[in-house]
N, C-alpha and C positions, 0 to 999 in steps of 0.2 A: 804088636802091641797097642795102638791105634785103636784095635778092636775090641782089643781086653777092656781096657778102659769104657769103650760105649758100652759094653755088656755091664759093667759095673755100675753106671749112671742110671742105665735104665731099670736095675733092678732097684737101685735106691729109689727112684722116682714112682716105682709100683705100690713099693713096701709103704712110702710117705703116702700115698694115696688112698692105702687101703686103711692106714691108723687116722686118718682124716676123716673116710665113712664112719670107721667105728665110733670116733669123736662126734658125728653129727648124730648118730643114732641113739648116743648115749643122751645127748641135752635134749634129745626130741622125747626121750623116755623120761627124763628129768619134770621136762616143762608140761608135758600130760599127766604125771603124776601130782604137781603140784596144782593146775587146775583142777583134779579131782578131790585135793584136799581142801581148796577152797570152798568149793561147792557145796563138801558135805559139812565143813568146819569153818564156818565165815569168820570166826573170831579169834581162829587160831593165829592169826598171822600179830593181830593186836593183844597177845596172851591168853586167850579164849574166853568166851564170854561168863560174866560175873553171877552170881546168885539174881540181883537185884535188876537185871538188866532184861529180865522177863523174855517171853519168846522171840526169837530169832524171825523176822520176817522175811519170807523168800523172795531171791532179788527178782525185780521184774524185767524183763527185756524191752528197750527202748526201739521203739519202729518211730519212722519217719514222719511229722506229723504233715495230713492231707487234708486240706480245704474242701467245703463241699461243693460239687462242680454245679452249673447252672440246670436244670431239667428244661423239658420243652415248654415250649410259651403258656400251655393250658393247662399244666399238670398244677394243680394246688396243693401237692405235698411237697412239691421241689422247690429250690431255691431260686426266685424269678420276681421281675414284677411288670406291671400293665401299665403304661401311662397315658391318660387322654389327648389326644391329637390336638393340636393347635385351634383347627376349626373348632370340635368341640369346647374346648374351653374359651374359645371366643361366643360361641352360641350359647353357654352357660351364661355368659356374664352380660350380653345383651339382653337375653330372655329376664335376669333377676333385674337389670335397667328399666325395662320395659314396665315392670308390675312394679317398680317404686319410681316412675318419672313424673307422676302427677302430684303423689306427697311430697316428692323433692321440690318440685314448682310452687306446692304451698308453703313448704318451710320458707322456702326464699323470700316471697312475695309478703307474707307475714310478720318478718321482722321491724322491728320498730325504726322506723325512719323520719327523722325532721330536716335535716340537711341530706340534699341528695348532690350527686355528680353522674353525666351523664358523658359519653364518647362515643365517637365511632371509630372502628379499625377497617382496612383493607387487605392487610397482608394475610392474614389467617383463612377469610373465606376464600381468596384465591387459589387455595390449594386445597378445596374440599372438590372433591369428583364425582358424577352421578353415571353409573355406567349405564351404558347401551347395548354395546355386543364389544367382542375380542376386538380389543385395539382401539375402539369407539368409545370416548367420555366426553363430557362436556362439564363446564363450570355453573351450575343452576345458581350462586349466591355471588355479588359482590361488595357487599360490607356485613360488617358484624357491631351492632349495637348493645352496648353494657352500661348496666346503672346499677348504683353504688349507692350506699347510707354513709351517716357521716363517720361509722366503724368500719367504711373501707370493704364493708361486705356487702356483695352482689346480691341483688334483690331482683334482677332481670336481665335477661340477655335474648336474643333473636338474631338468626341471620336473614339480612335482608336480600332479593334478587335485584334492587338497584341501588343507585348511591343512598345520600344523606337525606331521610326524608321523616318527617315527625307523622307524616298522615301515614306510615303503613307501620307506626307501633303505636298508634293511638289506641289500639283495643286493647295490648298489652299493658300498657302506661295508667289506663283505667281499671283494669284488673289488678294491678299493684295498689291504686289508691284507694279501691275499696276494701282490698286484705291489709291494709297497711294500719295498723291499730293506732297511730298517731298523726298530724298534719304536717304536711310537709310546707314547710316555710320559704324554703333557699334550696336554689337548684344551679351548678354550677356547669357552664355547656362552653362548647369550643366556639360557637358563633351564635351572640346573644339576639342582635338583631335582627337575626331570620325568625329564629325559634321561639323568640317571647310572646309573641302573640297567641302562637299555635300552642304553646305549653301552659299560657294562663287559662285558658279552655277549660284545660284538665285540671290544673292546679290553681285555681284563683286567689287563693292567700300567699302563694311563694314569690319571692323575689326573684328575678333571674339574673345571675352574673355570670362577667367571662371570667373563664379559666386564665389565670396567670399567664400559664405557659404557655397555652397557644399564643396569647399577647404578646409575649417577648419571642417568641420563634418568627413573630409575623415582621421584628425587625430586621429581619435576614437579609429581606429584598433589597434593604438600602445599605448594607455592608460592602465595602471596597474587597474582601476575604474572609467567607465564614468561619475559616481555618487559621486565620492567623492570631499574633499575639493581640495586636488591636481588638478582636473581637471579641474575644476573652475577658479582656479589660471593659468593652464595651456591657459585656453582659455582668460582670460583678457590678459595675456601677448602676445599671438599672435595676439589678435585685436590692442592692443597697437601698435606692429609692423607691421603691415598690414595699418592701417589707421595712416595717419599721420597730424599732424596740421599745415600749413605753417607760416612762420615768419609774425607776427602783425596780424594773423586772432585769436589768444587768447584774444588779446585786443578789440578787434572788435567783438567777441564773447560776451566777459565781459559786454561790454557796451550794448550788445542787451538784454542780459539776466538781468541785473539791470534796465534798462527803460520798460521791461516788467512786473518783480515785482512790480515795483514802479507804474504803472500804474496800475496793481490789487491789489493794496494796500499788498501785502506779503512779504516786503522787510522791516525788522524795521528801524527809522535812523540811519545810522552809519554803517550800517551793509553791508557785500559785497556778491554778490553771492558764492555759494560751485563750487568746483572744476569740483563736476561731472554735476552740472546743467550747468558749461562752455563747457565741454566737450560734452555734448549730443548739445548744439547749434552751437557747433563750426564748419566750412565747412572742413570737412577733406579730403585728397587724400590719393590715393596709390601710391607708388612714385615710380621711374623706376629701373628696374630689380637689377640692381647693390645695389642700397642703399636698396631696400626691401631684397635682399639677405642678407645683411650684417646684418638685423634687425632680420630676421626670424633667422638664424646662431645665435646670441646673444642669443634668448631664449632658442633653443636647446641645447646649451652648458650649460647654468645654468641648466637646469633642469636635461642633462645629470649628470653634476658635483653633485647636491644634490643626484641624485639615486647612485652614486658612494661613495659619504660618507656615505650613509646607508648602504651600503654594507661592508664598512671599518669598521663601525661601530658593524655591526652583528661580525664579525670575531673577534673584538678586545675586546668585552664585557663582558667576562670571566662569572662570575656567576651572573652579573647585568640581571634581567628579565623585566626591567623596557619596557614600549609600545615605540616601535618607531614609528618615522613616514611614511607614506604610499608611497611610490616608485611614480613617474609620469608614467613610462613606461614600460613596460612588457621587459622583458631578449629579448634580441635581437638575432635574427636567420636570413637565408636568406630572406625570407617571408616578414620579418618586415624592411628589410633594403632596399630592392624590392619598397617598399611602401613608405619609407621617400626618397630614389632617385626620384620617379617619383613625388612626390609633389615638391621637390627641380627644379626638370627640367621646371615644369609651371612658376614657380619663374624666372629661369633665360630664356625663352622665352618669357616673357613679357607679358603670358596671363591672370596675374594679375593688371597689371598695368594699372591706368588710360589711356586712349585715348589722344594723344597732339592734341591741338589745340582744343578741347571742352569742355566747360562749363558745368558740369555737375549737375551743384546746378541751382535750377529755384526759384526766387523770386515771392512769391506772393502779387501784388501792392496793394491790398485790406488790407491784414490784416498784411504783412511786415514778415510772415513765409518763410523758407528757406527749400527745400528739396531737396534731394539728387533722381537722376534718375540713381543711379548705382544698380546693383545687382536684384535677384528675389525675394526680403522678400514679395513686394506687391503680387504677384502671390499666395505664401504661404499662404499671409495672408488669400487672396481670397479662397483659399481652403478649407482654416478652418469653413469658414463661409459657404462655400457651404455645407459641411460634415454635417454639424448641420440642414442646410435648408432639405437636400434630406431623413433623416432620417435614418432609419435601411435597407428599400428595395422601390423601386421606378420603374414605368413603363419607357418605351423607351420615348414616346409622352409626359409624364408630366415632366418629366427629361430634356427633350429638352425646353419646354417651362419655367420652373424653371429656369434653367443655363442661356439660353439668356436672359429672362428679369432680371434675377439678375446684368448680365453683364451692360446689357445699364442702369439700374439705378445706378448702381455702377460707371460708367463711367460720369453722370452727375452729382454724388457727388462729383466727383474727381475736374471734371471741376470747378466746384464752389468754392471749400477749396484750389487748388492745382495752377490754373489760377488767381483767383480772378474777374470770370464774373457772372453776375448778376443772381438773381434767376429767374428773371421776363422774361430772354432770354432763360430758360431751352428747351431743344431740348428733354426732358422725353416722352418716349411714341407717337414721330414723331407728334409732336404736330407742332411744328414751322417748321420743314423738309417738312411736308402737306402742311402749309402753304405758304412757300418759293415756292414750288413748283404750285401750282395756280397762286401765283402772276407772276411768269414765265411763265406760260402758258398763261395766259392771255396778257403781256405784247407782247410775240411772236404774238398771235391771230391778233395785232393789226398792226402789221409791224414793230416790235423793233429786233434789231439782237440779237444773245448771248450774245456779245460783251458787248453791251448797257445795 
């Protein structure tokens, strides 16, 4: 009986298998017929094409997009690129610079200069190396000299093999004097008493003044701690003693600051500019020697009395172990008294006071900003950027190109920012100079004189 049931189940399974196979064949045939019908009559499923539909486009087989492959390096018809090597690019830049160097130096020296400032730096030349052989280099320069005019534009620079010496730059200063269309009337330096006589031989009409930044920096030899709060207070007091605001200038500066803040929508309604903003905008002057001495001595007396009070408290404190404030100055001895006497001698000689009859503030007619022509701060700022530009070490030729190009670009930027001249009149990279030279040569060739 079990055998009989198994045979019946086997027959049923075979019969079902055959029916499934026939159904699959039927579905496959119907699918092929449907594909043929869609291929021949593409509009059949949508109800057939209308008369206004126009001709039916044939279907386009979609293929996978293939991007063009890179060909060989020298295949001009393929998809590839060729780049110049870093050495070749550097060679092109250096060749262009050497062809333009004399013109760039002539442009720098021929800028109008009435008030000048000069300074020496030692950090940048210490990174310039000369190559002697594999692993063998030496440093041919010890200092770098820079000369700027009242617009903070560099008119002359040179790397020197020795330390600060006017004798090593006499030739360059003489060339600058001959190329300068104006007469230099004042020069700010970092060591006036040492350089005055030698500079007077080259610029006899110029007054030699001491840069206030360097004068203030030399007080650090007397301070107990140059990084303390008392040192910051001393520098602030000395700054207020040397830079005075003339009568009426405070109100004018306040009005200018208010106008600028209102234009930029940074001043709320009913608010007034802060004292710090007004003093930053005000045009300050360095008073004559007598007034300047009174102001500086007032600061020194205050600091000395403060230090004396601390010493008195130390003697009378008894068992009080509370912390006392720091003193301003170190204990005075013969050397420190000599430094103070030397500092005050510059005040008495008028080395710090502004020159008479000269306006040392310049107004930009385009922006309305007022800049000061006094001091060597702009040279110090350029030295900071050059230090970052030259890296840790650099060769002589590349340093010459980078420094000269930096000063040329800086002069063009300052011309726009300080003088208000238009960007389209840029003289950067000698484009305008070469254009003017070409026009002058063409006019001379047709008979016009140099004055015309």
